[in-house]
MMTF fields as JSON, N, C-alpha, C and O atoms, coordinates in Angstrom:
{
  "mmtfVersion": "1.0.0",
  "mmtfProducer": "UNKNOWN",
  "numBonds": 335,
  "numAtoms": 336,
  "numGroups": 84,
  "numChains": 1,
  "numModels": 1,
  "chainsPerModel": [1],
  "groupsPerChain": [84],
  "chainIdList": ["A"],
  "bondAtomList": [4, 2, 8, 6, 12, 10, 16, 14, 20, 18, 24, 22, 28, 26, 32, 30, 36, 34, 40, 38, 44, 42, 48, 46, 52, 50, 56, 54, 60, 58, 64, 62, 68, 66, 72, 70, 76, 74, 80, 78, 84, 82, 88, 86, 92, 90, 96, 94, 100, 98, 104, 102, 108, 106, 112, 110, 116, 114, 120, 118, 124, 122, 128, 126, 132, 130, 136, 134, 140, 138, 144, 142, 148, 146, 152, 150, 156, 154, 160, 158, 164, 162, 168, 166, 172, 170, 176, 174, 180, 178, 184, 182, 188, 186, 192, 190, 196, 194, 200, 198, 204, 202, 208, 206, 212, 210, 216, 214, 220, 218, 224, 222, 228, 226, 232, 230, 236, 234, 240, 238, 244, 242, 248, 246, 252, 250, 256, 254, 260, 258, 264, 262, 268, 266, 272, 270, 276, 274, 280, 278, 284, 282, 288, 286, 292, 290, 296, 294, 300, 298, 304, 302, 308, 306, 312, 310, 316, 314, 320, 318, 324, 322, 328, 326, 332, 330],
  "bondOrderList": [1, 1, 1, 1, 1, 1, 1, 1, 1, 1, 1, 1, 1, 1, 1, 1, 1, 1, 1, 1, 1, 1, 1, 1, 1, 1, 1, 1, 1, 1, 1, 1, 1, 1, 1, 1, 1, 1, 1, 1, 1, 1, 1, 1, 1, 1, 1, 1, 1, 1, 1, 1, 1, 1, 1, 1, 1, 1, 1, 1, 1, 1, 1, 1, 1, 1, 1, 1, 1, 1, 1, 1, 1, 1, 1, 1, 1, 1, 1, 1, 1, 1, 1],
  "groupList": [{"groupName": "UNK", "atomNameList": ["N", "CA", "C", "O"], "elementList": ["N", "C", "C", "O"], "formalChargeList": [0, 0, 0, 0], "bondAtomList": [1, 0, 2, 1, 3, 2], "bondOrderList": [1, 1, 2], "singleLetterCode": "X", "chemCompType": "L-PEPTIDE LINKING"}],
  "groupTypeList": [0, 0, 0, 0, 0, 0, 0, 0, 0, 0, 0, 0, 0, 0, 0, 0, 0, 0, 0, 0, 0, 0, 0, 0, 0, 0, 0, 0, 0, 0, 0, 0, 0, 0, 0, 0, 0, 0, 0, 0, 0, 0, 0, 0, 0, 0, 0, 0, 0, 0, 0, 0, 0, 0, 0, 0, 0, 0, 0, 0, 0, 0, 0, 0, 0, 0, 0, 0, 0, 0, 0, 0, 0, 0, 0, 0, 0, 0, 0, 0, 0, 0, 0, 0],
  "groupIdList": [1, 2, 3, 4, 5, 6, 7, 8, 9, 10, 11, 12, 13, 14, 15, 16, 17, 18, 19, 20, 21, 22, 23, 24, 25, 26, 27, 28, 29, 30, 31, 32, 33, 34, 35, 36, 37, 38, 39, 40, 41, 42, 43, 44, 45, 46, 47, 48, 49, 50, 51, 52, 53, 54, 55, 56, 57, 58, 59, 60, 61, 62, 63, 64, 65, 66, 67, 68, 69, 70, 71, 72, 73, 74, 75, 76, 77, 78, 79, 80, 81, 82, 83, 84],
  "secStructList": [7, 7, 2, 2, 2, 2, 2, 2, 2, 2, 2, 2, 2, 2, 2, 2, 7, 1, 1, 1, 2, 2, 2, 2, 2, 2, 2, 2, 2, 2, 2, 2, 2, 2, 4, 4, 4, 7, 7, 2, 2, 2, 2, 2, 2, 2, 2, 2, 2, 2, 6, 1, 7, 2, 2, 2, 2, 2, 2, 2, 2, 2, 2, 7, 7, 7, 7, 6, 6, 7, 7, 7, 7, 2, 2, 2, 2, 2, 2, 2, 2, 7, 7, 7],
  "xCoordList": [-7.114, -6.836, -5.484, -4.509, -5.432, -4.186, -3.265, -3.639, -2.073, -1.037, -1.475, -1.208, -2.136, -2.585, -3.626, -3.562, -4.566, -5.596, -4.99, -5.414, -4.005, -3.319, -2.602, -2.651, -1.936, -1.247, -2.238, -1.967, -3.366, -4.394, -4.895, -5.088, -5.104, -5.567, -4.526, -4.877, -3.251, -2.187, -2.155, -1.978, -2.327, -2.329, -3.496, -3.321, -4.667, -5.862, -5.676, -5.997, -5.168, -4.94, -3.939, -4.181, -2.824, -1.765, -2.257, -1.862, -3.104, -3.629, -4.617, -4.727, -5.322, -6.362, -5.873, -6.551, -4.728, -4.225, -2.808, -1.83, -2.72, -1.44, -0.912, 0.287, -1.792, -1.351, -1.975, -2.187, -2.266, -2.988, -4.237, -4.222, -5.297, -6.564, -6.462, -7.072, -5.687, -5.538, -4.91, -5.37, -3.853, -3.196, -4.073, -4.085, -4.807, -5.759, -6.739, -6.987, -7.292, -8.285, -7.661, -8.178, -6.559, -5.906, -5.52, -5.873, -4.805, -4.301, -5.396, -5.353, -6.37, -7.439, -8.294, -8.728, -8.54, -9.312, -8.533, -9.111, -7.229, -6.398, -6.404, -6.603, -6.187, -6.156, -7.513, -7.573, -8.601, -9.942, -10.182, -10.798, -9.695, -9.932, -9.14, -9.655, -7.911, -7.021, -6.663, -6.151, -6.909, -6.375, -6.767, -5.954, -7.969, -8.414, -7.952, -8.152, -7.337, -6.838, -5.331, -4.787, -4.659, -3.208, -2.809, -3.476, -1.707, -1.115, -0.418, -0.322, 0.061, 0.772, 2.01, 2.273, 2.766, 3.959, 3.6, 4.288, 2.532, 2.092, 1.613, 1.846, 0.953, 0.527, 1.736, 1.713, 2.776, 3.997, 4.655, 5.177, 4.63, 5.162, 4.341, 4.897, 3.023, 2.151, 2.426, 2.495, 2.58, 2.871, 4.172, 4.241, 5.187, 6.469, 6.325, 6.908, 5.565, 5.316, 4.612, 4.971, 3.62, 2.867, 3.711, 3.327, 4.835, 5.716, 6.67, 7.457, 6.61, 7.383, 6.722, 5.543, 7.477, 6.949, 5.893, 5.975, 4.903, 3.845, 4.4, 3.9, 5.414, 5.986, 6.538, 6.364, 7.189, 7.737, 6.611, 6.668, 5.59, 4.452, 3.725, 3.396, 3.475, 2.755, 3.555, 2.988, 4.858, 5.687, 5.676, 5.62, 5.73, 5.646, 4.3, 4.241, 3.234, 1.891, 1.736, 1.14, 2.266, 2.122, 3.05, 2.629, 4.305, 5.303, 5.647, 6.191, 5.34, 5.686, 7.194, 7.665, 7.95, 9.399, 9.743, 9.181, 10.663, 11.026, 12.297, 13.355, 12.184, 13.345, 14.038, 13.548, 15.147, 15.916, 15.174, 15.494, 14.195, 13.446, 12.399, 11.901, 12.067, 10.944, 11.456, 12.297, 10.931, 11.216, 9.959, 8.883, 10.097, 8.941, 8.519, 9.35, 7.23, 6.634, 5.186, 4.759, 4.432, 3.047, 2.198, 1.384, 2.394, 1.626, 1.869, 0.924, 3.136, 3.471, 2.964, 2.542, 3.003, 2.46, 0.974, 0.495, 0.246, -1.187, -1.431, -2.337, -0.629, -0.78, -0.497, -1.191, 0.501, 0.84, -0.284, -0.421, -1.084, -2.205, -3.532, -4.529, -3.541, -4.773, -5.323, -4.586, -6.637, -7.345, -8.503, -9.193, -8.7, -9.819, -11.121, -12.182],
  "yCoordList": [-2.571, -2.795, -3.51, -3.096, -4.586, -5.328, -4.731, -3.805, -5.277, -4.762, -4.825, -3.9, -5.896, -6.056, -5.003, -4.425, -4.758, -3.747, -2.346, -1.523, -2.079, -0.79, -0.607, 0.474, -1.65, -1.593, -1.357, -0.562, -2.03, -1.836, -0.394, 0.188, 0.177, 1.567, 2.534, 3.499, 2.269, 3.104, 2.997, 3.997, 1.788, 1.559, 2.287, 2.963, 2.154, 2.808, 4.319, 4.984, 4.856, 6.301, 6.734, 7.699, 6.028, 6.405, 6.293, 7.096, 5.326, 5.16, 6.262, 6.633, 6.779, 7.776, 9.216, 10.094, 9.476, 10.85, 10.945, 11.004, 10.958, 10.922, 12.31, 12.569, 13.18, 14.488, 14.843, 16.016, 13.822, 14.061, 13.189, 12.058, 13.725, 13.001, 11.702, 10.698, 11.723, 10.542, 9.388, 8.249, 9.706, 8.663, 8.225, 7.048, 9.162, 8.799, 7.75, 6.745, 7.99, 7.076, 5.731, 4.687, 5.753, 4.515, 3.647, 2.469, 4.229, 3.436, 3.05, 1.955, 3.914, 3.548, 2.417, 1.545, 2.414, 1.318, 0.003, -1.054, 0.07, -1.128, -1.67, -2.866, -0.797, -1.214, -1.778, -2.823, -1.101, -1.583, -2.996, -3.82, -3.267, -4.576, -5.692, -6.799, -5.424, -6.495, -6.53, -7.545, -5.484, -5.395, -6.572, -7.031, -7.054, -8.142, -9.517, -10.499, -9.605, -10.897, -11.046, -12.129, -9.985, -10.025, -10.581, -10.353, -11.31, -11.779, -10.6, -9.513, -10.824, -9.767, -9.324, -8.125, -10.261, -9.913, -9.1, -8.138, -9.485, -8.746, -7.351, -6.399, -7.219, -5.898, -5.013, -3.82, -5.581, -4.811, -4.4, -3.291, -5.296, -4.954, -3.825, -2.906, -3.898, -2.855, -1.525, -0.484, -1.553, -0.337, 0.301, 1.514, -0.513, -0.004, 0.577, 1.618, -0.08, 0.405, 1.757, 2.664, 1.896, 3.145, 4.301, 5.463, 3.995, 5.044, 5.558, 6.468, 4.987, 5.509, 6.785, 7.033, 7.571, 8.798, 8.453, 7.415, 9.329, 9.12, 8.912, 8.075, 9.66, 9.564, 8.161, 7.63, 7.572, 6.222, 5.213, 4.347, 5.324, 4.4, 4.55, 3.553, 5.782, 6.022, 5.516, 4.905, 5.761, 5.274, 3.758, 3.187, 3.097, 1.642, 1.182, 0.251, 1.821, 1.445, 1.616, 0.769, 2.698, 2.988, 2.153, 1.648, 2.004, 1.385, -0.043, -0.784, -0.441, -1.757, -1.959, -3.085, -0.863, -0.934, -0.817, 0.003, -1.642, -1.712, -0.914, -1.243, 0.135, 0.929, 0.305, -0.668, 0.854, 0.308, 0.451, -0.249, 1.345, 1.568, 0.486, 0.335, -0.264, -1.204, -2.637, -3.041, -3.391, -4.82, -5.555, -5.344, -6.419, -7.15, -8.197, -8.905, -8.277, -9.254, -9.444, -8.851, -10.256, -10.541, -9.264, -9.093, -8.387, -7.145, -6.313, -5.798, -6.181, -5.397, -6.053, -5.365, -7.352, -8.065, -7.78, -7.515, -7.833, -7.516, -6.07, -5.776, -5.163, -3.748, -3.497, -2.701, -4.157, -3.988, -4.434, -3.905, -5.399, -5.907, -5.229, -5.44, -4.423, -3.814, -2.789, -1.964, -2.861, -1.893, -1.341, -2.071, -0.044, 0.6, 0.295, 0.738],
  "zCoordList": [22.277, 20.877, 20.774, 21.402, 19.976, 19.87, 18.799, 18.079, 18.718, 17.817, 16.351, 15.584, 15.968, 14.587, 14.209, 13.124, 15.088, 14.826, 14.753, 13.941, 15.596, 15.556, 14.231, 13.645, 13.751, 12.47, 11.332, 10.432, 11.361, 10.329, 10.32, 9.253, 11.487, 11.565, 10.989, 10.311, 11.262, 10.709, 9.178, 8.483, 8.671, 7.221, 6.57, 5.556, 7.139, 6.584, 6.582, 5.597, 7.662, 7.732, 6.664, 5.94, 6.566, 5.612, 4.179, 3.334, 3.887, 2.527, 2.166, 0.997, 3.136, 2.884, 2.886, 2.351, 3.467, 3.594, 3.033, 3.778, 1.696, 1.006, 0.652, 0.759, 0.239, -0.228, -1.57, -1.876, -2.367, -3.614, -3.615, -3.13, -4.159, -4.174, -4.967, -4.601, -6.057, -6.899, -6.112, -6.182, -5.365, -4.574, -3.41, -3.05, -2.819, -1.761, -2.271, -1.606, -3.451, -4.024, -4.359, -3.963, -5.083, -5.504, -4.304, -4.243, -3.369, -2.244, -1.264, -0.704, -1.041, -0.108, -0.673, 0.08, -1.965, -2.566, -2.513, -2.263, -2.749, -2.657, -1.226, -1.011, -0.264, 1.135, 1.55, 2.198, 1.185, 1.541, 1.02, 1.696, -0.173, -0.79, -0.109, 0.049, 0.292, 0.735, 2.22, 2.691, 2.956, 4.319, 5.211, 6.014, 5.087, 5.969, 5.516, 6.231, 4.336, 3.867, 4.056, 3.837, 4.456, 4.624, 5.991, 7.0, 5.984, 7.241, 7.923, 7.354, 9.135, 9.861, 9.083, 8.983, 8.536, 7.757, 6.52, 6.18, 5.856, 4.671, 5.042, 4.298, 6.171, 6.631, 6.908, 6.606, 7.472, 7.714, 6.397, 6.284, 5.395, 4.07, 3.448, 2.847, 3.595, 3.074, 3.778, 3.125, 5.073, 5.834, 5.354, 5.16, 5.166, 4.672, 3.267, 2.962, 2.427, 1.071, 1.106, 0.355, 1.965, 2.061, 2.597, 2.462, 3.191, 3.682, 2.61, 2.871, 1.404, 0.281, -0.239, 0.015, -0.953, -1.56, -2.609, -3.264, -2.762, -3.751, -5.155, -5.906, -5.502, -6.842, -7.117, -8.215, -6.142, -6.292, -6.456, -7.33, -5.619, -5.691, -7.025, -7.669, -7.439, -8.69, -9.888, -10.795, -9.903, -11.009, -11.081, -12.17, -9.923, -9.915, -10.462, -11.265, -10.037, -10.477, -11.991, -12.655, -12.526, -13.953, -14.83, -15.871, -14.421, -15.298, -14.919, -15.737, -13.7, -13.149, -13.051, -12.89, -13.149, -13.002, -11.525, -10.8, -11.104, -9.697, -9.469, -10.004, -8.673, -8.296, -7.095, -6.521, -6.729, -5.613, -4.279, -3.318, -4.214, -2.969, -2.732, -1.616, -3.773, -3.712, -3.667, -4.47, -2.711, -2.643, -3.077, -2.517, -4.074, -4.58, -3.553, -2.985, -3.334, -2.437, -2.873, -3.864, -2.155, -2.534, -2.593, -3.5, -1.632, -1.571, -2.827, -3.424, -3.23, -4.418, -5.69, -6.619, -5.737, -6.908, -7.054, -8.157, -5.955, -5.993, -6.375, -7.154, -5.833, -6.155, -7.625, -8.258, -8.177, -9.585, -10.513, -11.616, -10.08, -10.89, -10.566, -11.257, -9.524, -9.035, -10.026, -10.566, -10.25, -11.091, -10.281, -9.57, -10.404, -9.676, -10.383, -9.941]
}
């Protein structure tokens, strides 16, 4: 298994096992939709984003306000527009 496939597996796991069912659903659907279209750099940005606390991610999703923990990039722009 190459480095890219390993990173994808880590992302899928992290998106599916968050701690709350709501975040599991939201993030796993987002990852399922976009994971195969992201470049390696975008996958790394997504991985870093998924390592933020659920509260930070959920607040960003709901309010679109960017806290100091979040760096805006293509992945975050897509997530901000994402609808289940």
